[in-house]
VMD Tcl script that draws the C-alpha trace (Angstrom):
set ca {
  {-23.58 62.45 -42.92}
  {-23.07 61.73 -39.21}
  {-23.71 58.03 -39.80}
  {-21.04 58.00 -42.54}
  {-18.49 59.65 -40.25}
  {-19.26 57.21 -37.42}
  {-18.92 54.26 -39.79}
  {-15.59 55.58 -41.10}
  {-14.36 56.15 -37.53}
  {-15.41 52.61 -36.51}
  {-13.58 51.06 -39.47}
  {-10.45 53.13 -38.91}
  {-10.25 52.55 -35.16}
  {-10.94 48.82 -35.47}
  {-8.33 48.39 -38.23}
  {-5.70 50.38 -36.31}
  {-6.11 48.26 -33.18}
  {-6.34 44.85 -34.85}
  {-3.15 43.20 -36.08}
  {-5.05 40.69 -38.21}
  {-7.81 41.00 -40.80}
  {-9.84 38.48 -42.73}
  {-9.96 39.39 -46.43}
  {-11.97 37.81 -49.24}
  {-11.32 39.08 -52.74}
  {-14.01 39.17 -55.41}
  {-12.55 36.07 -57.11}
  {-11.83 34.12 -53.89}
  {-14.19 31.56 -52.40}
  {-13.03 31.93 -48.80}
  {-11.55 34.65 -46.61}
  {-7.97 34.36 -45.40}
  {-6.10 36.03 -42.56}
  {-3.57 38.78 -43.35}
  {-1.43 41.14 -41.29}
  {-1.69 44.78 -42.26}
  {-1.23 48.43 -41.31}
  {-3.75 51.25 -41.46}
  {-2.26 54.20 -43.34}
  {-3.82 57.31 -44.88}
  {-7.39 55.99 -44.82}
  {-6.66 52.51 -46.17}
  {-5.60 49.04 -45.13}
  {-2.14 48.38 -46.59}
  {-0.94 44.83 -47.31}
  {2.20 43.26 -48.74}
  {2.42 39.72 -50.08}
  {2.47 37.27 -52.99}
  {6.23 36.97 -52.85}
  {8.72 34.51 -51.35}
  {8.28 34.36 -47.58}
  {5.30 36.74 -47.60}
  {1.59 36.21 -47.05}
  {-0.65 35.18 -49.97}
  {-3.03 37.82 -51.32}
  {-5.38 35.36 -53.00}
  {-8.24 36.82 -55.01}
  {-7.18 40.46 -54.61}
  {-6.81 42.25 -57.94}
  {-6.03 45.88 -58.76}
  {-9.30 47.67 -59.49}
  {-11.39 44.97 -57.81}
  {-13.20 44.85 -54.49}
  {-12.70 42.88 -51.32}
  {-14.72 42.10 -48.23}
  {-12.67 42.92 -45.13}
  {-13.56 41.65 -41.65}
  {-11.85 43.20 -38.66}
  {-11.60 41.17 -35.48}
  {-11.23 42.27 -31.90}
  {-7.66 42.10 -30.63}
  {-8.74 40.96 -27.14}
  {-11.62 38.57 -27.83}
  {-10.99 37.63 -31.46}
  {-14.64 38.22 -32.41}
  {-15.89 40.11 -35.46}
  {-16.09 43.89 -34.95}
  {-17.00 45.10 -38.41}
  {-17.09 43.89 -42.02}
  {-16.83 46.31 -44.91}
  {-16.34 46.44 -48.65}
  {-13.07 47.94 -49.90}
  {-11.75 49.02 -53.29}
  {-8.41 47.34 -54.07}
  {-5.60 49.35 -55.65}
  {-1.99 48.42 -56.32}
  {0.32 51.45 -56.38}
  {3.34 51.06 -58.65}
  {6.70 50.60 -56.90}
  {8.54 53.87 -56.42}
  {5.45 56.10 -56.44}
  {4.88 58.33 -53.39}
  {1.82 56.27 -52.40}
  {3.83 53.02 -52.59}
  {6.76 54.51 -50.64}
  {4.44 55.76 -47.86}
  {2.69 52.38 -47.56}
  {5.99 50.46 -47.55}
  {7.47 52.73 -44.86}
  {4.56 51.82 -42.58}
  {4.57 48.12 -43.50}
  {8.33 47.80 -42.92}
  {7.91 48.80 -39.28}
  {5.28 46.09 -38.73}
  {6.97 43.22 -40.60}
  {8.19 40.80 -37.96}
  {10.95 38.22 -38.38}
  {12.05 39.33 -41.82}
  {15.22 37.46 -42.82}
  {16.44 40.39 -44.92}
  {15.31 43.50 -43.03}
  {17.99 45.72 -44.60}
  {16.94 45.06 -48.20}
  {13.33 44.05 -47.58}
  {11.79 47.03 -49.39}
  {13.91 46.35 -52.50}
  {12.70 42.74 -52.49}
  {9.11 43.91 -52.10}
  {9.53 46.19 -55.12}
  {10.93 43.33 -57.25}
  {8.97 40.29 -56.10}
  {5.87 41.27 -54.10}
  {2.66 43.19 -54.38}
  {1.72 46.10 -52.13}
  {-2.03 46.70 -51.99}
  {-4.24 49.43 -50.56}
  {-7.79 48.49 -49.54}
  {-9.82 51.70 -49.28}
  {-13.22 51.37 -47.53}
  {-16.10 52.26 -49.86}
  {-18.45 53.09 -47.00}
  {-20.58 49.96 -47.30}
  {-20.64 48.08 -44.00}
  {-21.98 44.53 -44.01}
  {-24.55 43.55 -41.42}
  {-23.34 41.11 -38.81}
  {-24.42 37.59 -39.78}
  {-27.01 35.56 -37.96}
  {-26.22 32.16 -36.51}
  {-23.06 30.11 -36.32}
  {-20.45 30.58 -39.05}
  {-18.08 27.88 -37.81}
  {-16.74 25.60 -40.53}
  {-15.39 22.09 -40.28}
  {-11.59 21.88 -40.21}
  {-9.82 20.88 -43.40}
  {-8.99 17.14 -43.41}
  {-5.38 16.51 -42.42}
  {-3.17 13.55 -41.48}
  {-1.95 15.48 -38.42}
  {-3.03 14.28 -35.01}
  {-3.15 15.84 -31.59}
  {-0.99 14.62 -28.76}
  {-2.45 12.08 -26.43}
  {-2.98 13.07 -22.78}
  {0.03 12.79 -20.48}
  {-0.03 9.47 -18.58}
  {-1.11 9.92 -14.95}
  {2.10 8.33 -13.60}
  {4.48 10.51 -15.62}
  {4.63 13.51 -13.23}
  {5.46 11.15 -10.32}
  {8.21 9.47 -12.35}
  {9.74 12.85 -13.26}
  {9.75 13.98 -9.62}
  {11.46 10.72 -8.52}
  {14.08 11.12 -11.25}
  {14.95 14.65 -10.03}
  {15.28 13.52 -6.41}
  {17.68 10.73 -7.42}
  {20.17 13.20 -8.93}
}
mol new
graphics top color blue
foreach p $ca { graphics top sphere $p radius 0.5 }
foreach p [lrange $ca 0 end-1] q [lrange $ca 1 end] { graphics top cylinder $p $q radius 0.2 }
display resetview
């Protein structure tokens, strides 16, 4: 019993402090980063609509593996299994989750009518921890970056700072 309470407290405290989670749904092959809020014993997410985060592989009634990272160091704090539920728009559970999510949604182009848009075009999900905590993995979990045509900038030429200083003095 004490172990269960400590596990629940660890999950709750880690999720409250972290602004970003890694979530992998039962049907998804890889985890993806999502912003969230912790509300009434569950991780609440909004997405799958225009301008919102994707909620790939998360289905109502399914499960998801949630990994919480440290806000300061970015390392893994805890991974747990969660039951996924999708409250219907307008229900008290949906309204409570949306009220919390609205306060955390940054840079929304339509802040005044955002909740109406979420009700029409998005999904609001609750991920409730089941109590199963995954053991921390052994070894390196780093993956190779996805191939891309993008390149990094080349180093600044050594003479450039001197040229910029001369240009300022001439003015």
